[in-house]
Steps between C-alpha positions, in 0.01 A plus 500: 500500500347328801151353516337554837497331737874438481786391725623826661872437452458530123487876548834492682669304222358722227607825665843359584547442125420866433164421342155640570221298659164505325205303632197355326208518745366176646198312375357459850219279372722207406860629524562419136653745248286802419597535134292813452711666768831344394492576127523883515773479765739321260699776331823543309673541836381160630791259530345208685185364659528289815241231571479265797275198450395338726492839662625635827282638665174399328566134415364567149614271218519624138373240254620439145234723347609795714867444423432467128313831505782665694760360262308626199470847652872519578590379148279769348638775724860389442449525123332839534781645711785327315651350814428188704292518815630220719265290710655400833313204645568459871403141586601394853153348554485309170435161661253627761188487283161365602217305339726268300616789279852597402656838444548557125856538369506869413772492226259290290279809471759776454853455374653797686428342838756477779416250775600539865461201730573407860489163675431664834121477469454156344733350762344710780838660576413869463821616667718324240483741207650276237380478141587607148429745221432338163559701183374289205700500178204657318515817709595806294852618595502199728879485538503857626213429736679192632821698553305766689339238724837336570660837569226597741551176691872573539441862596249403768741260664276439798254307282757238398374163625737298723632185333330278760155641419573464126563129560175474698307661213659263248403199712142622553420674170239239400335494843244709688367507852146373564317772305159346572512667844494842334200407289309369802582815698383717210173310476426527873592866516312608187183314594514614862563868426221516244262345752594780741413764242849586378575551130792307356597346167585130528874464436613290207830429669774626740433512874341844507145628499414864430212619713295817453540700820191598698590867473663709228816546707667161470783603735248583775321172432826307533568676830153406629575139407842517663335602827337155488835330422397459136785602272395640160707699251339820364430489128625856448854369495403272209350788302146397590351695792183380667629145529723296730714195436460184704778242500380145572829310488426384854357179652139439394387503864619860528305597189186351653555684829550831318140499377378568851721808514378615159146464634573724799668752270195514273268536799709790629454682169129425490461653844670811366 
């Protein structure tokens, strides 16, 4: 089970495992979990729910109250169906959280949680896909889950991290890059876009902002932006049409300059 908007490659992994992708529609008002939509989608065939908080592409952060509610729902459904529903928490942006907040530790809220982490984002090394999968001892059938994770890593030999990069991760595991730059970029971009008449939800973390496109066809909107050298990713690929993703992991000066382009783009749509 995926909760839109979601990282598109999840669908590839799920189908490669022979499973079926089901998607809970997005709460486009705040990009939190729509429990009214999620609850009836959890069935006896549900094996796992994947969450990504802080979220790519929306930047949304799930707080403790949300995670406690999700954990309670999954406990109830697991008892009803007589089999565990695993919660896979994908957390590569765990440290990139704004406003002095921190990302809650998801296993505190649901025992059958499996945590996936990568240092590539906190160290601003997105090309170095090195991290870990943590299977807590409390996880039901945890030894089997761990063996499956280890087996998958050996089968997909191309994901094995070189020893040099493993040493780098060990030396830097308590460090981050200057994450304040992301927060400043988010503030400038959110404030500036809203002043121009765009609709966007202020991100709670990551280095992404999810913008409502100025026409229903988000792919066409992204193409119109591209014609002005403004690169946006259509939200359809994230399971959330009518939106586009902005990445602001760039120098702050470039973020500031982009607002002029967003202004021209909005004016083009207003002219029809």
